Structures are given as C-alpha cells and as structure tokens.
C-alpha positions, 0 to 999 in steps of 0.5 A, a space after each residue: 502548527 496544526 494547520 502546519 502540519 495538516 498542510 504538510 498531510 495534504 502536502 504530501 498525499 497528493 504527492 503520493 498520487 502523484 507517484 502512483 499515476 507516473 509509477 502506472 503510466 510506466 508500467 510498474 502498477 496495474 490498474 488494480 493497484 494504481 485504484 488502492 494507492 489512490 483510493 488510501 492516499 485520497 483517503 489520507 486527504 480526506 482525514 486531513 481535511 475533515 478531522 472533525 468528522 473524523 472524531 466522531 467516527 473514533 468515537 463509535 467506535 470507542 477510541 478515545 482520540 482520534 490519533 489511536 484510531 488513526 495508529 490502529 489504520 496504520 498497522 491493519 494496512 500495514 498488516 495486510 500490505 505485509 502479508 499481500 508480499 508476503 504471497 505475491 514473493 513466496 509465489 515468485 519464489 516458487 516461480 524461479 524454483 521451477 524456472 532453474 530445475 526446468 533449466 538444470 533438466 534441459 541443460 542436462 539432456 542436452 550434454 547426453 
C-alpha cells in the first residue's frame, strides 16, 4: 500500500514539474516562478524517496510523526502562497483602477 502511494506521489510530482515547464515555455511563468515550482516539486520527490531521512529531521524539531511535519509544512506553504496571491491581486486591482480612472478622464476630455 505504501509503495503504491509513493509511486503515485512520484508520478504526480513529475507531472507537475512537466506542467510547470510547459507554462514556462508558454511564457505564463517567469524564471523565478519556474525555479520556485521546480524546487517545491523536487522537495516532494525527495520527501517520497527519502522518508527515513525526513523522520530524523522531524524528530529534531520534536514532531511526533513525519506526517505531522509534512502537514505543518503544507499549511506553511499554503499561507505563504495565499499571502503572495493577495498582494499580487491588490497590486493588479490598483493598476486596473488607475487605468479605468485615466480612461474615464480621457473620455471626459474628448467630450468637452
């Protein structure tokens, strides 16, 4: 059962790296973003292959189980990604608001 889950996780991680590379080639992701995603998925591959080494690491930080450490790391990553997404969305909203305001002023000047 565990081997099946490990193989599934490996296949999933490699597919996600493949998708990241495809999006990089299309121009959707820039250099730092592709690096970030490849590091994340490479760590997932490392975690699946070297679980015993991660157990030692988890014990160092007083996690009772490896799963607990992985869940904590996942929450940590999701919080970071959500915060970054919020900041990027706010920047985009500000740019859109400025663009709409400039366009409205331009149209008002044309009418007058």
